[in-house]
Every structure is written in C-alpha cells, then in structure tokens.
C-alpha positions as CSV (number, residue, x, y, z in Angstrom):
1,M,0.0,0.0,0.0
2,R,1.3,3.5,-0.9
3,D,2.3,5.7,2.0
4,V,0.8,9.1,2.6
5,T,3.4,11.7,3.5
6,C,3.1,15.2,4.8
7,S,6.2,17.3,4.3
8,M,6.5,21.0,5.0
9,N,8.9,23.8,6.0
10,V,8.4,24.4,9.7
11,S,9.6,27.1,12.1
12,A,11.4,25.9,15.2
13,D,8.3,26.6,17.2
14,G,6.2,24.4,15.0
15,Y,4.4,26.6,12.5
16,V,4.2,26.4,8.6
17,A,3.1,30.0,8.3
18,D,3.4,33.0,10.7
19,P,0.4,34.8,12.2
20,E,0.0,36.9,9.0
21,G,0.3,33.8,6.8
22,G,3.8,34.7,5.7
23,I,6.4,32.0,4.8
24,V,9.4,34.2,3.7
25,W,11.4,32.8,6.6
26,S,11.3,29.4,4.8
27,D,12.9,30.6,1.6
28,P,15.1,27.6,0.8
29,A,18.8,27.6,0.6
30,P,20.2,25.7,-2.4
31,E,20.7,22.6,-0.3
32,V,17.1,22.7,1.0
33,F,15.8,23.2,-2.6
34,R,17.8,20.1,-3.6
35,Y,16.1,18.2,-0.7
36,W,12.7,19.3,-2.0
37,T,13.6,18.3,-5.6
38,D,14.8,14.8,-4.4
39,E,11.6,14.4,-2.3
40,I,9.3,15.2,-5.3
41,R,11.0,12.4,-7.2
42,G,9.6,9.9,-4.7
43,A,6.0,11.1,-5.0
44,G,3.5,9.3,-7.2
45,T,0.7,11.8,-6.6
46,H,0.5,15.2,-4.9
47,L,-2.7,16.3,-3.1
48,L,-3.0,20.1,-2.7
49,G,-5.4,22.5,-1.1
50,R,-6.5,25.5,-3.1
51,R,-4.0,28.0,-1.7
52,L,-1.0,25.8,-2.3
53,Y,-2.3,25.0,-5.8
54,E,-2.5,28.7,-6.6
55,T,1.0,29.2,-5.1
56,M,2.5,26.3,-7.1
57,S,1.0,27.4,-10.4
58,Y,4.1,29.6,-10.6
59,W,6.1,26.4,-11.6
60,E,3.9,25.9,-14.7
61,D,3.9,29.6,-15.8
62,P,5.9,30.1,-19.0
63,E,6.7,33.7,-18.1
64,A,8.2,32.6,-14.8
65,Q,10.1,29.8,-16.4
66,A,11.9,32.2,-18.6
67,T,13.8,33.3,-15.5
68,F,14.5,29.8,-14.1
69,D,18.0,28.5,-13.5
70,E,18.9,24.9,-13.9
71,A,17.7,23.8,-10.5
72,D,14.4,25.6,-11.0
73,R,13.9,24.0,-14.5
74,T,14.6,20.5,-13.0
75,W,12.0,21.2,-10.2
76,A,9.4,22.5,-12.7
77,E,9.8,19.5,-15.0
78,L,9.3,17.1,-12.1
79,W,6.3,19.1,-10.8
80,K,4.6,19.3,-14.2
81,A,5.0,15.5,-14.7
82,L,3.6,14.7,-11.3
83,P,-0.2,13.9,-11.1
84,K,-1.8,16.4,-8.8
85,V,-5.3,16.5,-7.2
86,V,-6.6,19.8,-5.9
87,F,-9.2,20.1,-3.1
88,S,-11.3,23.2,-3.2
89,R,-14.8,24.4,-2.2
90,T,-14.5,27.4,-4.5
91,L,-12.7,26.3,-7.7
92,T,-14.8,24.8,-10.5
93,D,-11.8,23.9,-12.7
94,V,-8.0,23.8,-12.6
95,T,-5.2,24.3,-15.1
96,G,-1.8,22.8,-15.2
97,T,-0.2,19.6,-16.5
98,N,-1.6,16.4,-14.9
99,T,-3.8,18.4,-12.5
100,R,-7.4,17.7,-11.7
101,L,-10.0,18.7,-9.1
102,A,-10.8,16.1,-6.4
103,T,-14.1,14.4,-6.9
104,G,-14.5,13.3,-3.3
105,T,-13.2,13.9,0.2
106,V,-9.5,13.5,1.1
107,A,-10.3,10.1,2.6
108,D,-12.1,9.1,-0.6
109,E,-9.2,10.2,-2.8
110,I,-6.6,8.5,-0.7
111,A,-8.5,5.3,-0.7
112,R,-8.9,5.4,-4.4
113,L,-5.2,6.2,-5.0
114,R,-4.1,3.4,-2.6
115,A,-6.3,0.9,-4.5
116,E,-4.8,1.9,-7.9
117,P,-1.7,0.3,-9.2
118,G,1.3,2.7,-9.0
119,D,4.4,3.6,-7.3
120,G,5.5,6.6,-5.3
121,E,4.1,8.2,-2.2
122,I,0.9,10.1,-1.9
123,A,2.2,13.5,-0.8
124,I,-0.1,16.0,0.9
125,G,0.6,19.7,0.6
126,G,-1.1,22.4,2.5
127,A,-1.7,22.6,6.3
128,M,-5.5,22.6,6.2
129,L,-5.6,19.6,3.9
130,A,-3.0,17.8,5.9
131,A,-5.0,18.5,9.1
132,E,-8.1,16.9,7.4
133,A,-6.1,13.8,6.5
134,A,-4.7,13.6,10.0
135,R,-8.1,13.8,11.5
136,H,-9.0,10.6,9.6
137,D,-5.6,9.0,10.6
138,L,-4.5,8.8,6.9
139,I,-1.0,10.2,7.3
140,D,1.8,7.5,7.5
141,E,4.8,9.9,7.8
142,Y,5.4,13.5,8.8
143,R,8.5,15.3,7.4
144,A,9.4,18.5,9.1
145,I,12.1,20.7,7.5
146,V,12.8,22.8,10.5
147,H,14.1,26.3,10.0
148,P,15.9,28.4,12.7
149,V,13.2,30.9,13.4
150,L,10.5,31.4,16.0
151,V,7.4,33.0,14.4
152,G,5.4,33.1,17.6
153,G,2.1,31.6,16.3
154,G,0.3,31.0,13.0
155,L,-0.6,27.9,11.2
156,P,0.7,24.8,13.0
157,F,2.4,21.9,11.3
158,F,0.8,19.3,13.5
159,P,-3.0,19.7,13.9
160,Q,-4.0,21.0,17.3
161,E,-6.7,18.5,18.2
162,A,-7.4,16.8,21.4
163,R,-6.1,13.4,20.3
164,R,-2.9,11.6,20.8
165,V,-0.8,10.3,17.9
166,D,2.3,8.3,18.7
167,L,5.3,9.0,16.4
168,R,8.6,7.2,15.9
169,L,11.6,9.2,14.7
170,V,13.0,7.4,11.6
171,E,15.5,10.1,10.5
172,A,17.1,13.2,11.8
173,R,19.7,15.0,9.7
174,T,21.1,18.4,8.9
175,I,20.3,19.5,5.4
176,V,22.3,22.7,5.7
177,D,24.0,24.1,8.8
178,T,20.8,25.9,9.8
179,V,18.0,23.5,8.6
180,V,17.2,20.1,10.0
181,L,15.0,17.3,8.6
182,L,12.9,15.3,11.1
183,R,11.0,12.3,9.7
184,Y,8.4,10.7,11.9
185,R,6.4,7.5,11.2
186,V,2.9,7.3,12.7
187,Q,2.7,4.4,15.1
188,R,-0.5,2.4,14.7
C-alpha cells in the first residue's frame, strides 16, 4: 500500500506560516531546494489545497520559467509531470499539467489512490488539507524541515486537536547548517 506523507517547512516553534500567513522565513537555501527536488522524485501523486495549488501554479507559468536557473527547471519538469489532485470548495476547474479537481473527500481520494496500481508516495501539501487527512488517521509519515526561526504563532504543522498520535523518529539529519529534517512515522 502506498504511504501518505506530509512534508512542510516548519519554524522551530512548529508553524508552517506566521500569524500573518507569511512564509518568507522558509525561503530555501540551495541545499534545501535540492532536498525538495529529491523528495518530489519519490512522489507518485500530490494532493493540494486551493491556496497551495495557486502558489504552485508559478512552476507551470511560461513567463516565470523564462527566469529559471537549472535547479528551477529541474523542479518545474518534475512538478509538471507529477499527477496532482486539488481540493477546493470554490474552484470549478483547474489548469496545469496532470492536474485535476478532487471528486470526493480527502479520505475518498486517498482510498482510491491506494487501490490503484502505481508507485510513489501520496504526498499531501497544505496545512489545512493535511489536518483533514490527519483527522482521519490517513498520514503515515510526517517530514518537518525545521528552520531556525521562532514565528510566535500562526498555522501549526501538527494539527492541534485533542487526540494523541504516537510517532517514531526514523530520520534526523542536517540538510544545511541551519536547517534540519525530522522524519516521523505514525505508530499504529
């Protein structure tokens, strides 16, 4: 069965966005960008919320691509080739290569994707979508790319619900001297 993974840049105090929704503090160093490029190679499908979908459309914009360096072009090629499913209550259609709107709930989509033949992880992007998947105990692994900043509040990486989830640390490594990867498997 394909794993469902949740990977995000995280502040040292546990937030993926600051109180104003900002993420400038997570602007990736080249080594962190390489990590994200390597990670996307392991994905078979990417599930996105509307806001992340709109942010990531940059990678399919021909005008933006005119300014891309080699690392950016590599990422964009991988991103465009990756099947993507967008969850939104407001969008009626989506654009982009290999991109479609979800036809069911996140639980429905994950069940369908797990039942289909295929390789690669089912990656979840977007804190709100990840929280919904977590609420249904659908996430197998959390990957926190921890940046050396305290933002003092905002959107948490781990959903703040009154339920216990036991995790097992499976990897801890420094990506660059200021950024650490922490990989946790959900214990069931």
